[in-house]
N, C-alpha and C positions, 0 to 999 in steps of 0.2 A: 783248608776251608776257613779255619779260625783266623789264620793270618790274612786271608783275603778280606774277611769281614772287618778285621781291625784296620786294614789299610783303607777300606771303604769309609770307616768312621773318621779316620784322620783326614781323608780327602774331604769329607763332609764339613769338618771343622774349617778347612781352608776355604771351601766354597762359601761358608757362612761369613767368614772374614771378608772375602772379596765382595759378597753381596751387601755387606754393611757400608760400603762406600757411599751409598745413597742416604745413609743415616749419619754422615759425618760432614762437617763444613770444611770445604777445601779453600784455604786462604793462600796457597802457594803462588797463585797467579798475581797476587798483589806485590810480591817481593820485587820483581823486576819493574813493575809499574811505579813503585815508590822511588826507585833509583832514577827512572826516566823523568818523573815529576820534579825531582830535585834539580835535574838538568833542564827543566822546563820544556822537555820534548813531548808535548801533549800529542802531537800528530802521531808519534810512534806508538803511544798507548792506544789511541783510537784505532790505528791500523791493526794493532795486535788483537784488540777485542773483536773488531769486525771480521778479521781474517779467521778467527777461531769461533765464529758464531755457532752456537749450539753445543760447544765444548766447554768453554770457560764458564758460561752461564747456561744452566739447564732451563727447561721450560718453567720449572717451579721457581727459578731464580730470576724471572724476567723483570720483576720490579727493580732488582739490583742493576741489571744491565741498562735499563732505561735511565735510572738515576745516575749511574757512573758515567755513561756516555753524555747525558744531558749536562752534567757539571763540567765535563772535559770540553765540550763544545762551547760552554760559557767562557771558560778560561781562554779558549782559542779566539773568542770574539765573534763566533758564528751564533748570534743571538736567535736567529730564526730557527736553525737546526736544534739549538739547545732547547727552545721552547716546545718544539714538536716532540722531542724525547721526554721532557719533563711532563708534558701533558699526557703522554702515554703512561708514564710512571704513576701520575696522580689517578688516572682512570683505572689502572690495574690495581692500585692500592685500595680504592673504593670498592671495586668489584670483588676482589679477593677477601676483603674484610667482611663484606656482606655474606659471602659464601661461608666464611669461617663461623659466623653466627649460626647459620642454618645447620651446619654440620659439627657444631662444637662437641656435642655429646659423642658423636660417632668417632671423633678424632682423639678421644681420651687415651686410647691405648697405642696411638701412633707416635713415634718419635717426631718432634717438631721439624727436624731436618727433612723428613719425608714429605712434609706438607708444603703448599705454596707459601712463599714468603710475602706477607702483605705490608711490610715496612714498619719501621719504628716511627713513633709519633713525631719526633723531631724531623725525620726525613720528610714526612707528609707536610709539616708546617713550612719547612724551609724550601720545599719545592715551590710553593707559592711565592715565597720571598724572592727566589731567584728568577721565577717567571716574571714577577713584577719588575725586577732590575733589567731583565732582558727587554721588556717592553719600554722601559724608560730610556734605554740606550737607543731605541728606535723612535723615540718621541711619540709613542702610542700611550698617552696618559690615561685615557678612558679604560683601556685594556689593563693597564697597571693597577688602576683602582679596583677592578674586579678581583684581581689576585689578592690585593691587600684586604679586601672585605672577607675573602675566603679564609685568610689567616685568622681573623677574629672569630669567624663562625666555628672553625675547627677547635680553637682554644676553648670556646664556650661549651663545646660538646665533648671535650676530652674525657672527663670523668664518666659521663653518661655512656660514652663509647665502650668502655670496659665494664661498666655496669651491665650492659646488654650482653657482652661476651660472657660474663660470669653467670648471668641468668641462663644462657644456653648450656653452659657446663653443668649447672645445677639440675638439669633434666637427666643427667647420667644416673641410672638407677643404682649403681654400685658405689656411689660416693658415700663417704662417711662424715664429711664436713662440708659446710656451705662455702661456696666460692664468693669472694668479695673483692672489688677493686680497691686500690689504694687512693688516697686523696690527691687531687691535682693541685700543684702549687704554681703552675704556669698558666696565667690567665690573660696576659697581655704582653706582646712583643714590642720592646722599645724600638727595635730595628724596623718592624712593620709600621709603627706609628711615625717613625722618622721619614720613611719613604713617602708616606702620605703627606706629611708636613711640607716636605720640600716641593712636592708637586703642587699642592695648594698655594704655596708661596709663589712659585713660578707663574701660576695662573692668576695671581692677584687676589685670591680668596684668603685674605689674611686672617679673618675671624676663624675660619675653619682650620687654618694652619695653626693658629694660637691654641685651639682646642687640642690638637695633636701635641703641640709643644707641652702643654700641661699634662696630657696623658702620659708622655714619656717620663716626666717627673713622678707621676703616680706609679708607673711601672717599677721604678727604682725603689720608691718608698714602701710599696705594698708587697714586694716580692724579694725580700732580702736573701732567700735561698738561691734565687736565680741571679739577681744583680748584687753580688757581694763585692762590688767595686764602685768607685765614685762615678757619678753621672758626668759625661763629657761636656765641655763647653759648647753651647749652641747659640746661634743668633736668634734673638726674640723676633718672631715674625711680625709683630706690631711696630717694631722700630723701623722707621723709614731710613734706609741706608743710601748713601751717596753712590755707592758702587755695587755692581752685581756680585753675587757670592759664588765662589768656586767650591763645589762639593766634591770631596775626595774620599773614596772608600779604599781601604786596604784589607785584604783577606789573608789571614795568617794562620800558621800552625797546622798540625796533622789532624785529620778527621778522627773522631772517636772510633774505637774498635771494641771487640768483645773478647773476654777470656772465660775459661771454664773453671768452676769451683766444684771440687768433689766433696760430697756430703755422705755420711753414713747413717743408716737407720738401724737401731736396735729396738726390738719389740719386747714388751712385757705385757701382762694381761691388760687388754683394753687401752694400752698406752704405747706411744712411740717416743723414743729418745733420738734426737737429731744432733749429730756432732759434725764439725768440719774437720777435714784432714789437716789443714794448715793452722788450725786453732784460731783463725780470725773470726770464726762464728762461735759464739758462746753456746754451750750445750743447752737445749731447750726441749720441752715436752709437749706433745700433742695428744689429746684424747682421741682414741680410735676404737670405738665399740666393736667388740667381736674379734679383735686380733688376738692370736695366741702368742705366748711368750717364746723367746729364744730364736727368733728369726733375725737374720743379719743381711741387709741389702745396702747397696750403694747407688747413688745417682749423681748426675752432674748438672749444675745450673749455670747459665750464662750471666755475666754481669758486664756493665759498661766500663770501659777503661779510657780515661782521658790522658793525652800525652803532653808532657811538658814541652813547650816550644823553645827552640834555641834563640828565638828573636826576643830581645829585651826592649827595643824601642824602634819606632818607625818615624822617619823624618821626611817631610815634604820640602823639596828645594825648588824655589821659584826665583829664577835669575840668581841674585846674590843673597836672597833671604831664605830662612829656614823656619819651618813650623812643625811642632810636635803633634803627632797623631794620638788620639785617645780612644780607648775601648768603648764601644757601644753595646756589643752583644757577645756573649760567651756561649757559642753554639755547643761546645763540648759539655758545659755545665747544664745547659737545657736538655741535652741528650740524657745525661745522667739523672737529672731530677724527674723528667717525664717518664723515664723507664720505671720509676718507682710506682707509678700508677698501676701498671700491669704486673709488677713483680710478685705481689701476693698470689695472683692467679697462676703464674708460671710455677711458683714454688709448690703450691698445693696440687696442681696438676701433675707435676713431676713426682711428687710423693705418692699420689694415688696410683699413677701408672706403674711406678717401681714396685709398689706393694702387690698390686694385682698380678703383674707379670711374674714377679719374684715368687709369690706363693704358688702360682700355677706351675712354675718351673720346678719348684721343690717337690710338688706332688708328682710331676712327670718323672723326675729323677728317681724318686722312691719306687715308682712302678717299674722303671727301667732296671734298677738294681735287683728288684724281686724276680724279674723275668730273665735277666742276664747277669747273674752273679759273677764276681771276679773282675778281670781286666776289661772285658767288653762293656760291662755295665758302667765301670769308671770312665771309660772313654766316651760313652754316650752321655754321661753326666757332665763331662768336660765340655762336650759340644754344646750342651744346653747352657752351661755357664758362660761360654764364649759368646753365644748368640745373645744372651740376656745382657751381658756387660756391653757388648758392641752396640746394642740397640738403645743404650741410654747415654749417648753422647749429647752434650749441650749444643743447641743451635746457636752458632756463632756468626750467622750471616748478618752483615751490616754494610752499608755503602761506604766507600773509602775516599771519596773525592770532595766531600764538603770541607770547608775550612773549619778551624777550631774557634777563631775569633774574628770579629768584624770591627775595624777601627775606622774612625772618621776624622776629618778636619774640615772646618768651614772658614774660608779665607776670602774676605771682601777685596776685590781688585778693580782698579780702573779698567775700562774697556781697552782691549789691545792684545798683542801677542806676547807670550811668555815661554821661556824654556822651563820645562817642568820635569822633575824626577822624583821618585819615591825610593828612599834608601832604607834598607833593612839592616839593623845592627845586631850582632851576636851579644850574648851575655858578657863576653870578655871585652866588649867595646869595638871589635873589628867589624868591618863592613861585610855583610854576607852577600848582599845583592843590591844593585842599583837599577831600578826600573825607569829607564830614560824614555819619557814620553815625547821628547822633542819639542818643537814649537807648537803651542796650542793657543787658540783664540778665545778670549773671554768676551762674551757678548751679552748685553743686558736683555736681549729679546729671546734668549734660549735658556734651557736648563743646562748649566755648566757642570757637567758630571764627568769625573775621572775615576776609573777603577783600576786597581792594581792588585797583584797577588804574589805571595811567596809562601808556599805551604811547607815550612820547615820548623 
């Protein structure tokens, strides 16, 4: 009878581990996709995602599915399909964020992996950037302007967005400390302003274009944490040029990802001591009224990881001439900096959840051992520890197909046909990839726009 019961406890541990799959981020599907992306086989990635619909991306991950497919169709040049999916992503992000505010306090004890993913702020912002680009490729400039205005609106509300989320969490009756959002350091996108500027210039609204031209300079000057590189060369919209300008965009580098950082909590009377396992986090203390001493718990926090690109320079070849491309936007850095706005909330929420669940588990283990002394009680305690640890996995969900950087080149050219290629060079000087655009016509009566990508 005892052996049967022990086997039942062990089986319960296994079931707990299996059930915890819903509380862990699965990133295995991206390994094959990254290889296919390096080979520029976008169609294969799209087919794989659509074939495995409902498996790779669960219902709670639908924002990621819309974002990933929307960006992949953008690279494929299907701008209509891309915008349909990016529009679905934007609507879902807004809807799920609104729901998260309403249910903030109720979600306090749930692992974030079990909740609907409502997107990172940079994903929300660059959804509108790429929708605008999609419309520009279709010569739908009024629609593009709508998307550009939404970029500014979202940036203006970014800090308030998490202020409201913090207010929702502050209604949780068992909290011991007030939730606060971090400061927002990203208030103006140079890339968004640049898209606006070149549309205005194309439409002959040079005064409006010049306003954006100055706003780009202000973006660089006022946001050194975001724009920690030199502003690229741009044509002054008020200068009357003899020739039309060819605008070239290059999208480079790997999309940001997330890693998990394990932190430990040691309790003393009314005080928490937080230490990082890898010692990258300096030990610090938090007042926690009512906590008893000698508890020990651990939890896991997500953080943004930016990937070094292998691309050192990008060169535009036009017939026998070459032009160096320059960085305008560092999307990876924007992802990292904007994450800091909500990072204090995630941090305190994780600590609160870990403590409440951990203390409840310790009390449950104590009762188990009193009722089931010996090996059985130990096994039941083990099952409790396994469940607790497995339920504290960091939420590592993030889209994987945004570029890391956006580079531009503005090249005045006489009207006519040109052979154009965009060449991507490795850090060691070797050519990684040449994006041959073939013959293209430069026309003074249209927006001369070329886009290229190599996400390595």
